[in-house]
N, C-alpha and C positions, 0 to 999 in steps of 0.2 A: 456145348458145355466143356470147359477145360478139364484136364486130368488132375491138375494141381488144386489144392485148397490153401487158404491162408494158414491153417493149422499145420498142414503138412510142410509148407515152406519153412515155418518157424522151427520145425523139428529136424530138418535135414542137416546132417553133419558129415556124411560120407562124401568125399570128393567124387564128382561125376557130373553127367549131363542129365537133367530131368526135364522131360518134354511135357508141355502143357497142351500141345496140339497146334495145328495151323502154322507150324514152323517156329513157334515161341518155345524157348527152353531156358532153363535156369542152370547156369554153370556154377557148381559149388567147388571151391578150392579148399575150404575148411569150414568148421561149424560157424554159421553166421556170416561167412564171407563168400561172396560170389557175385555174378553179374547176369543180367537178362540179355539174351541174344535171340534175334529173329533171323531165321534162315529163309531166304527168298530165292526166286529164280528171276534173273533180269538179263536181257540180251543173251539168252541162251547159256548163261553162266550162273552157277550157284554161289551165293554170297551170304556171309554171316554179318549182320548189322548189330553192333553193340548198342543196346537201349539205355543202359545205366547200371549203376551198382545196386546190389541188393539192399544195402543199408539205406539207400536214398529212395528206393522205389518199391512200393508194395506190389502184390500180385495184380490188384485191380489197375494200378498205374501202368504196369508193364503191358497188360492186355490193351489198355487204351492207346499206349504208344505204338504197339504192334499194329493195331487197327489203323492208326493214322499213317504208319509207314506203308501198309498194304494199299491204302487209298491213294497215296501219292504215286506209288509205282504203277497203279492202274491207270493214272492220268499221264503217265510218261515222265514224271518228275523223279529225278535222282535224289532221294532224301539225304544221302551221305554227302554228295557234292554241295547240296543246299545248306547242310549243317556246317560244313567247312567254311563256306562262303560267309555264313552268318557270324562265324567266330573271327573272321578277318576284321581288323580295325581299319576301316577305310579312311585314308587321309584326305585332307582338303587338297585342292589343286596347288595351293601355296606350299603345303608340307611336302607333297609329292615332287614338286619342282626342285625343292632344296635337296631332297634325297637323290633325285636324278643327277643334279649338279655335283653332288658330293661323290657319287659313283663314277661319273664320267670325266671329271676334271683332270684326273691323273693321266688320262690318255691324250689330253690336249697340251701340245708343247708350247703353244702361244699363250703367254700369261694374259695378254690383252683380251683374248677370246674367252678365257676362263671367267674374267670379271664381267665382260659384256653379256655372256650367255644368260646369267641370272639377272643382271641389271635391267635388260630389256623386258624381261617378263615382269619384273617388279614395277616397271614404269607403265606398261601397256596392258598386261593381262591380269595381274593381281587386283587392280582397282575394279575390274569388271566381274571376275568370277574366282578370284583367289581364295575366298572363304567358302566356296561351294565344295562339297565332296567331289573327289575326282571322278567318281562313278556317275555324278549327275551333271557334269559339264556337257552341254549340248551345243550343236552347231549354231543356233541363233546367238548365243552369248559370245562365242568365238568370233562370229562374223561381226558383231557389234564392236568388239575390241579392235579388230583389224581395220574396220571401215574408217575409224577416226584418223588413221595414219596411212591408209592404203594408197592415196594419191599424193599427199604432202611428203611422205617419207617412204617411198616405195621399197627401197632396199631394206630399210629397217623392218618394214611391215612383213616382207618375205622371210626375213630371219626369225621374226616373232612367230609367224605361222609355222615354220619348221620346228621351232623349239616347243611350241604348244603340242604339235604332233608327236614329238619325241616323248614328252611327259605322258600323254595319253596312251601311246603305244606301250610304254613301260608299265603303266597302270593295268593295261589289258593283260600283259604277260604275267604280272604279279597276281592277277585274279581280282583286282579292284574294280574292273570295268567289264561289262558284258560284251563290248565291241572295241575294235581298234579306232584310232583317230579318224574322223570323217573329213579328212583334209581335201580329198579329191573333189567331192561334191560341194564342199565349202566354197571353193574358188568360183563356182558358177554363180554364187550370190554376191560376188564382189565385182566392181567395174573393172574394165580393162585399164591396166596401168600404161602411162605414156612410155613409148620406146626411148631407150637411152643407150648411148654408146657405152658398152661395158668395159672399155679399155681404161687403164690408168692414164691420167693426164701425164704426157711425157714431153720432155724438152727435145726439140729437134737436135740431132747430133751436131749440126753446124754451129749451134749456140753453146755447146758444152765447153769448148776452150775458153770463151769469154766469161762464162759463169765460173769456171774453176779459178780463173784469174781474180775475179771479185771475191770468191770464197776465201782465197788465201790473203786477202788484204788484212784480215784479222785472224787471230788464232785462239781457238777454244777447243775443249774436248769434243764438243758437239760438231764443230766445223771439221775437225780432224776425222771424226767418225763418218761424216757425210762425204768427205773426200775419199775415204777408204771405200765406201759404198760404190762410188763412181769408178775408182781405179780398179776395183776387183770384180765389178759387175755382180756383186753379191746382194742377197736380200738384206733388208734393214735389220731384221732380227738376228741374222747370222753375224753381222758386224757388231751390233749392240751387245750381244752375249759372248763375243769372242774373249778368250782367255789366253794369257801368256804361255801356258804350257802347250797350247795348240800350235804355236808359231815357232818355226825354225828359220831365223833370219839368215843363218849361214847357208842353208840349202835353199832359201827363198821359197819356202813352202808353208802353207797354212792348212792344217788338217782339221776339218770340221767333223765332229762326231755325228753319228747317224741320228741320234735323238733330237738334234737341232735342225736337221734337214727336212724339208717339206716331203721329200720322197722317202724319208726314213732309211737313207743309205749314206755312208760316210762319203765325204767329198773333199778332194785335195785341191787347193787353189794355188797356182804358181804366182808368186809375187814379183811384179816388175820392180826394177830399182827405185822407181818413183813411189810405188806402194810401200816398199820397205822404209823409205824415208818418212812416210806418214806414221808407220808403226814406231819408228825410232823417236819421232817428235812426240808421240803419245806417252813415251816413258817419263816425260816431265810431270805428267799427271798421275803417275803410278803411286799407289799407297800400299804400305806393308800389310794393311788389313784386308786387301782384296787382290786377286789375280786377274780381275777384269781389265781388258786393255782400254776400254772406253767407259769408265765408271760414271754413274750419275752423281747427283748432289750427295746422296747417301752412298758412301764409297763402296759398300757391299752390294749395292743395287745397280743394275745397268742403266744406261740412258733410256729414257722412255721413247717410244716412237714419236710422240708429239714433240719431243725436243728437236728432232731433225726436221720435222715439218714446220716447226716454228721458225727455224733458220730460213727456210725457203719463203715463208710468208713475210718475215722481216725484210728479206731481200726483194720483196715484191715480185716473186716468181710464182706464176700460177701452175705449178706442176706438182706431182707427188714424188716422194722419194723412190718408190718402186719404178716410177717412169724412167729413171736413168738406165734401167736394164733394157727397156725398149729402145732407148737412144743407142745403146751399145749394139743391140741386135741389128738395128737399121743400118748403122755405120758399117758393120761387118758385111752386110749384104750389098750395100751401095758403093763402098769405098775400098773393099779388099777382095782378094781372090781366095780367101779361106773358105773351105767347104762348110755348108750349113751345119753338118753334124759336129764340127769342131766348136762352132759358136754355141750350139745347143748344149754341148758338154761343158762349156765354160759357164753357162747359165744353170747348170745342174738340172736341166729339164729331163723328163722321162722320155724314153724312146717310144714313139707311138706304136710301132709295129712290134708285136710280141715275138714274131719270128726273128726279126733283126736283133731284138734285145737278147734273145736266147743265144745268138751266135756271136754278138759283138764282145770281144774280150779286151778292148782297149779303152782308155779314157782320154786318149790324145794328149797326154800330159805335156810332152815336149812341144807339140804344135800349139797347145794352149799357152805354154810359156812364152813362145814367140809372139802369139796373138796379143797377150796382155801387155807385152813390152811395147808393141806398136800402138795399141790403144792408149796407153799411158802417155806415150810421146805425142799422140794426137791431142789428147786432153790438155796437156801442158804447153801445146804449141811448139813442140820440139822437132816435129818432123818436117 
């Protein structure tokens, strides 16, 4: 039998804590204003659980709520955590994916990756379970979505799998799911993918001079950008997003800011006389509205990656733009006496050894300047 009565509750006006027994109390702040609180012992700690406001809950309702709370605690259920979870508005997988994309895209420097990240999910995951609550996405549905492209589009399928996992892990951290993404066990339900050489298709360095000669038969902003890629051994994105303020033609240096570099460190590229000529020829395409060295059709937008690849395809060359970096590296190893670390510095590769990285204080700028001059001479058949 409780200590409080309905009549007594109605007449309480002095602020204070009024016990009904078994941990149930009424906290009065002012006449007619207060809340019901249940004091319990859980995991060796004393906790006060708010059951509701006095104006919305009668004494009988408070006792029923307290009984239900005690029953759940006895079963090992945390009623507070359960109540918080119930208040969460669980999004669908599609909604969650768009939220994750919005949160993460600022950290991706590659605009192409930003677009592909969501578009691959739209194409392969959303049709299967996009409208399911993210809390209810289970391995069979994920497996079915991936199975459709697992063999025919293995690289895309692996990316979709990784992106689905990112969304589900995000949902777990946010409290929308009871578990993390089941990606490790999921792979056991998919067939073995055929092995494929993971290297970018590269042109043999012996064929580069003949290719550059063909490339120079016509002049366009895309061809100039591709020639700059070859002569600087830079990545496609580094060239396509290059801006005039970064280039000092008098000092023959191109300073790429950290945010555009793969390793997130600034990189200085020594320009050979032949590379400088490419940049000077690009001035013909310069527009006042943009400081891009190699602008696209929309002058404020850079050339797309596909623009450079299309030039290779039109020239019936079965290699990738990135593959010219491999040609450069092979040429250094086979045809020159330059140390490997100088070539790696020219490619802006990370130093594999953490110890060596900690002690190395040079970027071999002067040696790279000479190396890039010799490379340009080789590419143009001048040596």
